[in-house]
N, CA, C and O atoms as a GROMACS GRO file, in nm:
protein
  284
    1MET      N    1   9.595   9.750  12.193
    1MET     CA    2   9.482   9.686  12.112
    1MET      C    3   9.471   9.532  12.088
    1MET      O    4   9.536   9.465  12.008
    2GLU      N    5   9.402   9.502  12.149
    2GLU     CA    6   9.380   9.343  12.182
    2GLU      C    7   9.317   9.252  12.085
    2GLU      O    8   9.228   9.309  12.023
    3PHE      N    9   9.337   9.113  12.047
    3PHE     CA   10   9.267   9.068  11.904
    3PHE      C   11   9.166   8.992  12.000
    3PHE      O   12   9.166   8.920  12.099
    4ASN      N   13   9.094   9.043  11.924
    4ASN     CA   14   8.934   8.969  11.955
    4ASN      C   15   8.852   9.019  12.083
    4ASN      O   16   8.752   8.964  12.129
    5GLY      N   17   8.920   9.144  12.134
    5GLY     CA   18   8.862   9.202  12.275
    5GLY      C   19   8.762   9.321  12.211
    5GLY      O   20   8.707   9.339  12.102
    6LYS      N   21   8.768   9.374  12.305
    6LYS     CA   22   8.700   9.539  12.330
    6LYS      C   23   8.738   9.658  12.246
    6LYS      O   24   8.683   9.767  12.228
    7ASP      N   25   8.846   9.603  12.201
    7ASP     CA   26   8.928   9.676  12.125
    7ASP      C   27   8.973   9.671  11.964
    7ASP      O   28   9.042   9.751  11.901
    8ASP      N   29   8.900   9.534  11.919
    8ASP     CA   30   8.954   9.494  11.799
    8ASP      C   31   8.828   9.556  11.714
    8ASP      O   32   8.717   9.513  11.743
    9TYR      N   33   8.836   9.617  11.651
    9TYR     CA   34   8.740   9.743  11.563
    9TYR      C   35   8.717   9.608  11.442
    9TYR      O   36   8.616   9.540  11.426
   10LEU      N   37   8.857   9.599  11.360
   10LEU     CA   38   8.828   9.542  11.283
   10LEU      C   39   8.707   9.354  11.298
   10LEU      O   40   8.605   9.329  11.233
   11ALA      N   41   8.760   9.285  11.377
   11ALA     CA   42   8.657   9.226  11.424
   11ALA      C   43   8.504   9.216  11.454
   11ALA      O   44   8.428   9.119  11.450
   12ARG      N   45   8.483   9.363  11.491
   12ARG     CA   46   8.326   9.427  11.594
   12ARG      C   47   8.298   9.459  11.456
   12ARG      O   48   8.184   9.424  11.425
   13TRP      N   49   8.382   9.529  11.338
   13TRP     CA   50   8.294   9.537  11.222
   13TRP      C   51   8.264   9.435  11.183
   13TRP      O   52   8.144   9.414  11.164
   14ILE      N   53   8.366   9.323  11.155
   14ILE     CA   54   8.358   9.221  11.037
   14ILE      C   55   8.160   9.138  11.072
   14ILE      O   56   8.070   9.096  11.000
   15HIS      N   57   8.187   9.160  11.260
   15HIS     CA   58   8.066   9.074  11.313
   15HIS      C   59   7.954   9.183  11.284
   15HIS      O   60   7.837   9.146  11.282
   16GLY      N   61   7.969   9.241  11.274
   16GLY     CA   62   7.895   9.360  11.273
   16GLY      C   63   7.780   9.337  11.115
   16GLY      O   64   7.657   9.342  11.103
   17ILE      N   65   7.907   9.307  11.002
   17ILE     CA   66   7.857   9.272  10.882
   17ILE      C   67   7.752   9.172  10.886
   17ILE      O   68   7.630   9.168  10.872
   18SER      N   69   7.841   9.098  10.909
   18SER     CA   70   7.801   8.936  10.980
   18SER      C   71   7.705   8.870  11.026
   18SER      O   72   7.671   8.753  11.011
   19ALA      N   73   7.625   9.030  11.134
   19ALA     CA   74   7.455   9.017  11.181
   19ALA      C   75   7.389   9.041  11.087
   19ALA      O   76   7.299   8.964  11.055
   20ILE      N   77   7.417   9.160  11.013
   20ILE     CA   78   7.355   9.183  10.899
   20ILE      C   79   7.291   9.055  10.819
   20ILE      O   80   7.182   8.999  10.812
   21VAL      N   81   7.427   9.043  10.762
   21VAL     CA   82   7.326   8.936  10.651
   21VAL      C   83   7.290   8.779  10.682
   21VAL      O   84   7.267   8.699  10.591
   22LEU      N   85   7.288   8.747  10.814
   22LEU     CA   86   7.253   8.621  10.899
   22LEU      C   87   7.122   8.683  10.938
   22LEU      O   88   7.025   8.609  10.953
   23GLY      N   89   7.112   8.807  10.954
   23GLY     CA   90   6.976   8.833  10.975
   23GLY      C   91   6.862   8.876  10.886
   23GLY      O   92   6.747   8.880  10.930
   24LEU      N   93   6.883   8.900  10.797
   24LEU     CA   94   6.853   8.859  10.622
   24LEU      C   95   6.800   8.769  10.568
   24LEU      O   96   6.706   8.760  10.490
   25ALA      N   97   6.912   8.654  10.645
   25ALA     CA   98   6.939   8.537  10.572
   25ALA      C   99   6.824   8.457  10.654
   25ALA      O  100   6.735   8.406  10.585
   26GLY      N  101   6.820   8.443  10.786
   26GLY     CA  102   6.721   8.430  10.874
   26GLY      C  103   6.579   8.446  10.909
   26GLY      O  104   6.511   8.361  10.966
   27VAL      N  105   6.525   8.605  10.857
   27VAL     CA  106   6.442   8.643  10.780
   27VAL      C  107   6.398   8.625  10.688
   27VAL      O  108   6.276   8.643  10.691
   28ILE      N  109   6.438   8.596  10.594
   28ILE     CA  110   6.404   8.501  10.433
   28ILE      C  111   6.381   8.359  10.484
   28ILE      O  112   6.274   8.317  10.440
   29LEU      N  113   6.419   8.307  10.530
   29LEU     CA  114   6.402   8.153  10.567
   29LEU      C  115   6.284   8.143  10.653
   29LEU      O  116   6.215   8.042  10.643
   30LEU      N  117   6.252   8.236  10.738
   30LEU     CA  118   6.128   8.222  10.820
   30LEU      C  119   6.003   8.294  10.736
   30LEU      O  120   5.898   8.238  10.766
   31ARG      N  121   5.989   8.369  10.669
   31ARG     CA  122   5.926   8.470  10.614
   31ARG      C  123   5.871   8.377  10.454
   31ARG      O  124   5.753   8.354  10.428
   32PHE      N  125   5.959   8.348  10.389
   32PHE     CA  126   5.922   8.265  10.290
   32PHE      C  127   5.929   8.100  10.255
   32PHE      O  128   5.900   8.038  10.153
   33PHE      N  129   5.957   8.078  10.325
   33PHE     CA  130   5.968   7.908  10.358
   33PHE      C  131   5.881   7.886  10.475
   33PHE      O  132   5.941   7.816  10.556
   34GLY      N  133   5.786   7.914  10.507
   34GLY     CA  134   5.723   7.853  10.661
   34GLY      C  135   5.615   7.814  10.627
   34GLY      O  136   5.518   7.868  10.679
   35ASN      N  137   5.591   7.688  10.512
   35ASN     CA  138   5.485   7.650  10.506
   35ASN      C  139   5.467   7.515  10.615
   35ASN      O  140   5.536   7.507  10.716
   36GLU      N  141   5.407   7.454  10.594
   36GLU     CA  142   5.375   7.330  10.701
   36GLU      C  143   5.422   7.195  10.654
   36GLU      O  144   5.360   7.093  10.687
   37ASP      N  145   5.556   7.189  10.559
   37ASP     CA  146   5.588   7.059  10.554
   37ASP      C  147   5.663   7.023  10.576
   37ASP      O  148   5.731   7.115  10.621
   38ARG      N  149   5.743   6.888  10.580
   38ARG     CA  150   5.853   6.834  10.650
   38ARG      C  151   6.007   6.931  10.629
   38ARG      O  152   6.074   6.950  10.730
   39PHE      N  153   6.043   6.971  10.533
   39PHE     CA  154   6.122   7.029  10.469
   39PHE      C  155   6.173   7.175  10.493
   39PHE      O  156   6.279   7.233  10.516
   40SER      N  157   6.025   7.205  10.474
   40SER     CA  158   6.026   7.380  10.568
   40SER      C  159   6.045   7.380  10.705
   40SER      O  160   6.120   7.468  10.748
   41SER      N  161   6.002   7.315  10.770
   41SER     CA  162   6.002   7.291  10.882
   41SER      C  163   6.194   7.290  10.969
   41SER      O  164   6.237   7.319  11.081
   42ARG      N  165   6.265   7.233  10.820
   42ARG     CA  166   6.416   7.200  10.874
   42ARG      C  167   6.461   7.355  10.837
   42ARG      O  168   6.546   7.414  10.904
   43LEU      N  169   6.411   7.400  10.752
   43LEU     CA  170   6.452   7.603  10.706
   43LEU      C  171   6.400   7.657  10.808
   43LEU      O  172   6.464   7.754  10.848
   44ASN      N  173   6.286   7.626  10.882
   44ASN     CA  174   6.217   7.742  11.018
   44ASN      C  175   6.316   7.698  11.092
   44ASN      O  176   6.309   7.766  11.195
   45VAL      N  177   6.416   7.615  11.105
   45VAL     CA  178   6.508   7.591  11.270
   45VAL      C  179   6.594   7.638  11.249
   45VAL      O  180   6.655   7.692  11.341
   46ALA      N  181   6.658   7.642  11.079
   46ALA     CA  182   6.759   7.692  11.029
   46ALA      C  183   6.700   7.783  10.969
   46ALA      O  184   6.681   7.743  10.854
   47GLY      N  185   6.657   7.890  10.983
   47GLY     CA  186   6.628   8.051  10.989
   47GLY      C  187   6.630   8.098  11.101
   47GLY      O  188   6.693   8.204  11.111
   48PHE      N  189   6.546   8.024  11.263
   48PHE     CA  190   6.563   8.078  11.380
   48PHE      C  191   6.740   8.034  11.440
   48PHE      O  192   6.778   8.070  11.552
   49PHE      N  193   6.811   7.970  11.364
   49PHE     CA  194   6.991   7.948  11.404
   49PHE      C  195   7.030   8.076  11.389
   49PHE      O  196   7.102   8.137  11.467
   50ALA      N  197   6.957   8.140  11.236
   50ALA     CA  198   7.063   8.236  11.228
   50ALA      C  199   7.059   8.347  11.207
   50ALA      O  200   7.136   8.432  11.163
   51LEU      N  201   6.882   8.340  11.269
   51LEU     CA  202   6.885   8.464  11.391
   51LEU      C  203   6.948   8.467  11.538
   51LEU      O  204   6.960   8.559  11.619
   52LEU      N  205   6.975   8.358  11.542
   52LEU     CA  206   6.990   8.344  11.713
   52LEU      C  207   7.145   8.376  11.657
   52LEU      O  208   7.168   8.487  11.704
   53LEU      N  209   7.236   8.344  11.596
   53LEU     CA  210   7.403   8.378  11.548
   53LEU      C  211   7.402   8.521  11.552
   53LEU      O  212   7.475   8.602  11.610
   54ALA      N  213   7.272   8.540  11.452
   54ALA     CA  214   7.284   8.697  11.418
   54ALA      C  215   7.274   8.804  11.565
   54ALA      O  216   7.360   8.889  11.588
   55MET      N  217   7.164   8.781  11.646
   55MET     CA  218   7.190   8.858  11.789
   55MET      C  219   7.309   8.812  11.818
   55MET      O  220   7.389   8.904  11.837
   56ARG      N  221   7.355   8.708  11.828
   56ARG     CA  222   7.529   8.715  11.926
   56ARG      C  223   7.600   8.809  11.838
   56ARG      O  224   7.674   8.889  11.897
   57CYS      N  225   7.595   8.815  11.725
   57CYS     CA  226   7.719   8.885  11.632
   57CYS      C  227   7.640   9.045  11.644
   57CYS      O  228   7.700   9.140  11.594
   58ALA      N  229   7.583   9.056  11.673
   58ALA     CA  230   7.547   9.183  11.696
   58ALA      C  231   7.566   9.276  11.811
   58ALA      O  232   7.576   9.397  11.832
   59TRP      N  233   7.565   9.150  11.883
   59TRP     CA  234   7.585   9.180  12.055
   59TRP      C  235   7.706   9.225  12.104
   59TRP      O  236   7.738   9.307  12.189
   60TYR      N  237   7.795   9.111  11.991
   60TYR     CA  238   7.972   9.152  11.992
   60TYR      C  239   8.024   9.291  11.934
   60TYR      O  240   8.104   9.369  11.988
   61ALA      N  241   7.951   9.305  11.797
   61ALA     CA  242   7.977   9.441  11.734
   61ALA      C  243   7.936   9.566  11.802
   61ALA      O  244   7.986   9.677  11.782
   62ILE      N  245   7.846   9.540  11.878
   62ILE     CA  246   7.827   9.678  11.926
   62ILE      C  247   7.888   9.682  12.117
   62ILE      O  248   7.956   9.776  12.157
   63SER      N  249   7.864   9.608  12.175
   63SER     CA  250   7.935   9.610  12.314
   63SER      C  251   8.100   9.551  12.319
   63SER      O  252   8.194   9.591  12.388
   64GLY      N  253   8.096   9.455  12.228
   64GLY     CA  254   8.265   9.446  12.230
   64GLY      C  255   8.269   9.314  12.355
   64GLY      O  256   8.378   9.272  12.394
   65ARG      N  257   8.143   9.262  12.406
   65ARG     CA  258   8.202   9.136  12.484
   65ARG      C  259   8.065   9.024  12.401
   65ARG      O  260   7.974   9.036  12.318
   66GLY      N  261   8.114   8.937  12.471
   66GLY     CA  262   8.094   8.773  12.433
   66GLY      C  263   8.105   8.757  12.289
   66GLY      O  264   8.006   8.748  12.216
   67ASN      N  265   8.170   8.755  12.267
   67ASN     CA  266   8.263   8.723  12.092
   67ASN      C  267   8.196   8.586  12.055
   67ASN      O  268   8.244   8.510  12.138
   68PRO      N  269   8.131   8.531  11.994
   68PRO     CA  270   8.086   8.398  11.968
   68PRO      C  271   8.198   8.366  11.919
   68PRO      O  272   8.245   8.307  12.017
   69ASN      N  273   8.302   8.360  11.815
   69ASN     CA  274   8.413   8.254  11.805
   69ASN      C  275   8.498   8.220  11.904
   69ASN      O  276   8.567   8.120  11.884
   70ASN      N  277   8.510   8.279  12.011
   70ASN     CA  278   8.571   8.229  12.180
   70ASN      C  279   8.462   8.130  12.211
   70ASN      O  280   8.520   8.022  12.203
   71ASP      N  281   8.388   8.116  12.228
   71ASP     CA  282   8.257   8.010  12.255
   71ASP      C  283   8.266   7.875  12.190
   71ASP      O  284   8.175   7.793  12.205
   0.00000   0.00000   0.00000
């Protein structure tokens, strides 16, 4: 069993749970705070990056490659 590799199932489970939480946070930020003022545009950017990080965490959780913690 290698640390943070393909066979590190604990890290993959943690990244899978993190992907779900970050994905929900990103959707909430983009869906409910999507007005056209200056503060909401910052929340939209935060929501976009939360979804991006959620996709990277999900990719690692599913495939075991591309650990976001190593980049």
